[in-house]
VOGU-3710 file (C-alpha; in Angstrom, 3 decimals, decimal comma):
1> makvvtpqav> 17,639/40,855/-14,176  16,522/37,564/-15,718  13,248/36,198/-14,467  13,618/33,187/-12,174  11,835/30,200/-13,706  10,079/28,002/-11,146  11,026/24,329/-11,645  8,045/22,093/-12,365  7,264/18,772/-10,689  8,938/15,799/-12,383
11> rgtqdmlgee> 6,581/13,949/-14,723  4,952/11,005/-12,991  5,220/12,482/-9,489  2,447/14,074/-7,479  1,821/16,689/-4,808  -1,070/16,078/-2,428  -3,135/18,413/-0,283  -6,702/18,483/0,986  -8,974/15,618/-0,046  -6,243/13,790/-1,961
21> alrfarvvet> -3,961/13,785/1,073  -6,855/12,747/3,343  -7,655/9,781/1,090  -4,011/8,694/1,102  -3,783/9,018/4,891  -6,983/7,041/5,444  -5,644/4,092/3,436  -2,385/4,087/5,420  -4,116/4,484/8,800  -6,520/1,617/8,063
31> fdrvrrlygf> -3,634/-0,604/6,939  -1,660/0,139/10,120  -4,659/-0,654/12,289  -5,506/-3,943/10,528  -1,915/-5,202/10,304  -1,636/-4,847/14,098  -4,746/-7,034/14,489  -2,892/-9,744/12,554  0,392/-9,411/14,456  2,423/-7,953/11,574
41> grvevpvfea> 5,252/-5,768/12,891  6,363/-2,624/11,127  9,588/-2,912/9,089  11,596/-0,188/7,345  14,063/-0,770/4,483  16,094/1,714/2,422  14,627/3,565/-0,557  17,683/2,529/-2,604  19,656/-0,708/-2,710  22,560/-2,211/-4,606
51> tavfarslge> 21,266/-2,844/-8,128  22,039/-6,561/-7,734  19,252/-6,867/-5,124  16,608/-6,181/-7,760  18,419/-7,663/-10,771  18,714/-11,038/-9,007  15,255/-11,031/-7,478  13,241/-9,634/-10,396  15,303/-11,294/-13,127  17,540/-9,592/-15,665
61> ttdvvskemy> 15,079/-10,269/-18,498  11,996/-8,676/-16,929  10,655/-5,343/-18,126  11,106/-3,881/-14,646  14,861/-4,526/-14,668  15,522/-3,891/-18,342  13,290/-0,833/-18,874  11,760/0,597/-15,694  14,331/0,827/-12,906  15,874/4,105/-11,802
71> tfedrggdsl> 19,511/2,979/-11,689  22,479/5,285/-11,161  26,154/5,190/-10,241  27,011/6,923/-6,985  30,187/8,897/-6,336  31,948/5,776/-5,164  31,264/4,012/-8,452  28,655/1,610/-7,045  25,497/0,845/-9,038  22,426/1,731/-6,973
81> tlrpeftagi> 18,717/1,499/-7,780  15,668/3,226/-6,327  13,430/0,420/-5,104  10,796/-0,634/-7,689  9,119/-2,952/-5,138  9,428/-3,917/-1,465  9,910/-7,683/-1,356  13,496/-7,853/-2,601  14,722/-5,251/-0,109  12,946/-6,971/2,778
91> arayltngwq> 14,448/-10,310/1,714  17,921/-8,709/1,572  17,397/-7,219/5,053  16,254/-10,614/6,348  19,573/-12,127/5,245  22,021/-9,364/6,098  20,589/-8,588/9,543  20,269/-12,159/10,765  16,503/-11,924/11,044  16,313/-15,691/10,495
101> qhaplkvath> 16,295/-15,960/14,289  12,803/-14,404/14,250  11,317/-16,793/11,674  8,523/-17,056/10,906  8,706/-13,288/10,536  5,483/-11,340/9,895  6,240/-7,812/8,704  4,444/-4,967/6,968  5,459/-1,599/5,561  4,363/1,165/3,240
111> gplfryerpq> 6,113/3,910/1,317  7,287/5,185/-2,073  8,513/3,028/-4,954  9,942/4,094/-8,321  9,443/2,822/-11,862  10,139/4,630/-15,110  6,936/3,842/-16,985  4,238/5,791/-18,789  2,149/7,639/-16,197  -1,594/6,931/-16,387
121> kgrfrqfhql> -4,656/6,926/-14,152  -3,621/5,716/-10,708  -0,074/4,945/-11,865  2,925/7,181/-11,251  6,697/7,015/-11,581  6,934/7,627/-7,857  4,047/5,638/-6,473  3,219/4,180/-3,068  2,370/0,713/-1,858  1,268/-1,184/1,206
131> daevigagep> 3,221/-4,399/1,693  2,843/-7,462/3,938  5,158/-10,485/4,087  5,518/-13,737/6,023  9,092/-15,049/5,747  10,144/-18,462/6,984  6,742/-20,187/6,957  6,123/-22,917/4,401  2,681/-23,827/5,715  -0,447/-22,947/3,712
141> aadvellvfa> -1,807/-21,326/6,885  0,505/-18,376/6,167  -1,049/-17,942/2,708  -4,534/-18,091/4,232  -3,673/-15,533/6,910  -2,320/-13,059/4,359  -5,368/-13,478/2,128  -7,786/-12,971/5,018  -5,727/-9,945/6,124  -6,044/-8,471/2,618
151> dqllrelgvs> -9,770/-9,207/2,507  -10,352/-7,499/5,858  -8,300/-4,470/4,796  -10,451/-3,998/1,678  -13,627/-4,457/3,725  -12,585/-1,899/6,331  -11,666/0,554/3,593  -15,181/0,054/2,223  -13,995/-1,031/-1,232  -14,759/-4,767/-1,165
161> dgvtlqlntl> -17,930/-4,396/-3,255  -16,996/-4,995/-6,860  -13,634/-6,516/-5,876  -13,012/-10,181/-6,693  -10,243/-12,370/-5,306  -8,722/-14,342/-8,190  -6,730/-17,362/-7,022  -4,414/-19,864/-8,668  -1,660/-22,319/-7,856  1,750/-22,438/-9,526
171> gdaatreawr> 2,533/-25,772/-7,890  5,840/-26,873/-6,438  9,148/-26,955/-8,328  8,441/-30,316/-9,965  4,948/-29,245/-11,003  6,118/-25,961/-12,428  8,934/-27,581/-14,399  6,624/-30,155/-16,000  3,962/-27,546/-16,775  6,491/-25,124/-18,207
181> aalvkhfeah> 7,850/-27,817/-20,546  4,315/-28,598/-21,746  3,589/-24,905/-22,299  6,772/-24,372/-24,310  5,906/-27,370/-26,498  2,372/-26,029/-27,047  3,467/-22,458/-27,821  6,262/-23,627/-30,138  3,687/-25,596/-32,132  1,650/-22,396/-32,576
191> rdalseesve> 4,540/-19,962/-32,794  3,282/-18,372/-36,032  0,002/-17,355/-34,368  1,652/-15,521/-31,463  2,368/-11,800/-31,184  5,952/-10,597/-31,478  6,099/-9,938/-27,730  4,927/-13,457/-26,919  7,456/-14,995/-29,316  10,104/-13,099/-27,376
201> rlaknplril> 8,615/-14,295/-24,069  8,649/-17,883/-25,298  12,412/-17,977/-24,905  12,581/-16,032/-21,648  9,290/-16,221/-19,773  6,741/-18,577/-21,391  4,263/-18,478/-18,489  3,634/-14,797/-19,173  2,042/-15,648/-22,520  -0,903/-17,047/-20,541
211> dskdkrdrpv> -1,929/-13,597/-19,304  -1,161/-11,738/-22,532  -3,597/-8,909/-23,315  -2,871/-9,127/-27,069  -5,933/-10,473/-28,906  -3,695/-12,442/-31,279  -2,409/-14,528/-28,366  -5,733/-15,388/-26,729  -6,784/-18,420/-28,853  -3,388/-20,087/-28,334
221> adaapviddy> -3,169/-19,128/-24,655  -6,730/-20,272/-23,934  -5,988/-23,674/-25,455  -2,734/-24,137/-23,505  -2,194/-27,049/-21,077  -3,531/-26,302/-17,581  -1,441/-26,663/-14,458  -3,934/-29,021/-12,802  -2,841/-31,775/-15,203  0,696/-31,550/-13,804
231> lsaeagaffd> 0,066/-30,882/-10,105  1,958/-33,180/-7,769  -0,024/-34,731/-4,924  1,772/-32,439/-2,462  1,065/-29,293/-4,478  -2,574/-30,276/-4,904  -2,954/-30,842/-1,164  -1,328/-27,459/-0,440  -3,779/-25,653/-2,716  -6,732/-27,532/-1,246
241> tvrngldaag> -5,681/-26,448/2,244  -5,509/-22,806/1,149  -8,971/-22,989/-0,418  -10,425/-24,734/2,626  -8,938/-22,042/4,861  -10,530/-19,301/2,776  -13,874/-21,091/2,912  -13,618/-21,374/6,701  -12,801/-17,652/6,991  -15,671/-16,676/4,724
251> vayvrngalv> -13,442/-15,194/2,007  -14,926/-15,643/-1,464  -12,674/-16,287/-4,474  -12,722/-17,424/-8,079  -10,195/-19,726/-9,698  -8,195/-18,099/-12,484  -5,951/-20,632/-14,191  -4,344/-17,894/-16,323  -3,062/-16,025/-13,257  0,695/-16,635/-13,307
261> rgldyyrhta> 4,001/-15,249/-12,100  6,811/-15,431/-14,626  9,746/-15,683/-12,236  11,018/-19,126/-11,314  11,110/-18,513/-7,564  7,304/-18,251/-7,315  5,555/-21,347/-5,970  2,070/-22,482/-5,001  -0,393/-19,661/-4,277  -0,776/-16,695/-6,629
271> fefvtdrlga> -3,587/-14,190/-6,180  -4,982/-10,822/-7,191  -7,855/-8,753/-5,857  -9,359/-7,228/-9,001  -11,906/-4,416/-9,333  -14,114/-3,391/-12,226  -14,047/0,244/-11,078  -10,636/1,312/-12,420  -10,896/0,405/-16,079  -7,999/-1,589/-17,491
281> qgtvlgggry> -5,869/-1,048/-14,372  -8,029/-3,370/-12,326  -5,701/-5,018/-9,792  -5,743/-3,273/-6,407  -3,808/-5,897/-4,426  -1,750/-8,877/-5,520  0,829/-11,331/-4,348  1,837/-14,926/-3,931  4,295/-17,402/-2,505  7,953/-16,902/-3,467
291> dgliealggs> 9,778/-19,823/-1,855  12,864/-19,469/-4,073  13,656/-15,754/-3,664  15,888/-15,933/-0,577  18,022/-18,543/-2,356  18,331/-16,247/-5,386  19,842/-13,664/-3,029  22,380/-16,135/-1,615  20,502/-17,459/1,402  19,400/-20,967/2,305
301> htpavgwaag> 16,003/-22,283/1,188  13,432/-20,092/2,943  9,704/-20,263/2,182  7,887/-16,930/2,055  4,634/-15,367/0,907  3,482/-11,777/0,584  1,350/-9,160/-1,118  1,414/-5,518/-2,127  -1,320/-2,973/-2,835  -1,207/0,409/-4,544
311> ierlamlidq> -2,126/3,200/-2,132  -3,121/5,570/-4,959  -5,520/3,042/-6,453  -7,129/2,252/-3,106  -7,393/5,981/-2,370  -9,336/6,444/-5,614  -11,841/3,744/-4,575  -12,660/4,740/-1,006  -15,508/7,061/-0,056  -14,590/10,704/0,373
321> papqtvdvai> -13,153/11,050/3,894  -14,601/13,603/6,271  -12,547/16,819/6,234  -10,101/17,318/9,069  -11,710/19,338/11,857  -10,792/20,774/15,241  -12,914/20,564/18,375  -12,041/23,971/19,802  -11,157/27,364/18,321  -9,363/29,850/20,577
331> vplgeaaeaa> -10,476/33,458/19,998  -8,251/35,962/21,854  -9,202/39,657/21,972  -6,239/41,971/22,576  -2,523/41,566/23,255  -2,869/40,216/26,805  -5,329/37,569/25,587  -3,016/36,641/22,690  -0,200/36,031/25,165  -2,396/33,974/27,503
341> aagiiarlrr> -3,887/32,014/24,594  -0,511/30,500/23,714  -0,398/28,744/27,084  -4,066/27,742/27,045  -3,917/26,161/23,591  -0,758/24,242/24,533  -2,443/22,797/27,666  -5,569/21,812/25,733  -3,555/20,040/23,039  -1,542/18,200/25,664
351> agiacdmayr> -4,857/17,059/27,137  -5,693/15,473/23,786  -8,110/18,153/22,589  -7,766/19,152/18,933  -7,759/22,932/18,844  -6,454/25,775/16,749  -6,153/29,559/16,731  -6,040/31,974/13,813  -2,781/33,922/13,649  -4,556/37,243/13,013
361> gnmkkrmqka> -7,926/38,959/12,606  -10,660/40,634/14,627  -13,318/38,676/16,501  -15,628/38,371/13,476  -12,905/36,952/11,245  -11,688/34,566/13,942  -15,220/33,273/14,516  -15,603/32,731/10,758  -12,404/30,707/10,886  -13,824/28,637/13,753
371> dawgaryavi> -16,877/27,807/11,603  -14,654/26,911/8,647  -12,659/24,509/10,834  -15,865/22,765/11,934  -15,136/23,526/15,591  -17,692/22,571/18,255  -16,635/25,283/20,672  -15,055/28,723/20,587  -13,078/29,743/23,659  -13,259/33,563/23,798
381> lgddelarge> -10,644/35,425/25,835  -10,871/39,160/26,574  -9,385/41,422/29,218  -12,415/41,089/31,507  -12,372/37,279/31,308  -8,639/37,153/31,991  -9,053/39,371/35,060  -11,532/36,822/36,454  -9,378/33,828/35,430  -12,150/32,748/33,086
391> aavktladgt> -12,898/32,181/29,410  -16,231/32,380/27,613  -17,003/29,006/26,035  -19,432/29,294/23,120  -21,174/26,215/21,734  -21,226/26,970/18,005  -24,123/24,654/17,142  -26,677/26,605/19,178  -24,880/29,837/20,066  -25,110/29,343/23,839
401> qrpvlidala> -22,257/30,702/25,929  -21,038/30,018/29,459  -18,089/31,129/31,627  -15,505/28,456/32,506  -12,460/28,831/34,749  -9,302/28,745/32,600  -7,817/26,035/34,811  -10,934/23,897/34,234  -11,114/24,309/30,443  -9,602/20,917/29,570
411> galag> -12,158/19,060/31,659  -15,071/21,131/30,381  -14,137/20,690/26,721  -13,139/17,030/26,803  -16,702/15,725/26,596
//
């Protein structure tokens, strides 16, 4: 008989257990707690969408759409895509479910995303993100709230040291159009000095040349016109209000004029929280205002702003979480005690007491298991104890032991 070959995990995916899973869970739990403080409701959207959702929102010419999306035809002949990011799906849901009635809508989510790219440290083909969005608010106060939310999340995760908020403005539509024209003129004049990739971007996405990592592009990019020379009075006032709000909230930032978003629907605020602790992959959280996205999906003009953060990257930065422990270990001795223990452990858990019981083993092995779990107490059940309606409660830190009525165990162990 041929040997059965165990299938391997798909490249760029990951299995988590132990410390890795604890780190992941701590990031998610902290996010859920902080987003509730800020009044962001939980939202869920599908893992796959019609391909048009992402092609229209991310732009046909972007690398994500042209090279990285997991796109397939289903049995009905429809083109579907595994979500490469959250914002487009949330925007689609906002339109198709009539959520405009709830505007301004503050929502947050987290979950898996999919991009076919080269796996590297902290980057996977199935990866996970936190996401927060405010849809239907054109006021700079929404940008400030999201930035302060992000800052508090990083602080509560304990990763804010060594993380810098980089901030820029992309202006309003008029500002962006004038700046883009000036950039194209500048880059065309220095076309011969640009890398091949930037020459290609010049026709499709000239703003992206500004943040090129290619050394050949830096002299030309660094000498490019700056957006401040083209800011309208309204766009300048918007950016000033955002900066004043951050100052009032005590959130430090640095201006980065090269921080851009290539897609035309981005407006005003763009930002990234960058760390020096992850090598070249330094951004742990990023976002901006995307006032034109809802229109690109067929809706009316709807201002919106949001951010996303990689859970894997944040999990790499946080301190090692404490291992999961139980408060109480149940140690039954004999068949009658085993049977009674099932009811006792159920009542204790329902009372909110974390407890566990080894499936097998003599008393010595079960007590070793209790130590391994980090339990504070061992509840020992034998025939004599059961006959008296009692259990022996042993405090594992000092070895002391006392009898407790079984019906009173929950109260005795809750402290």
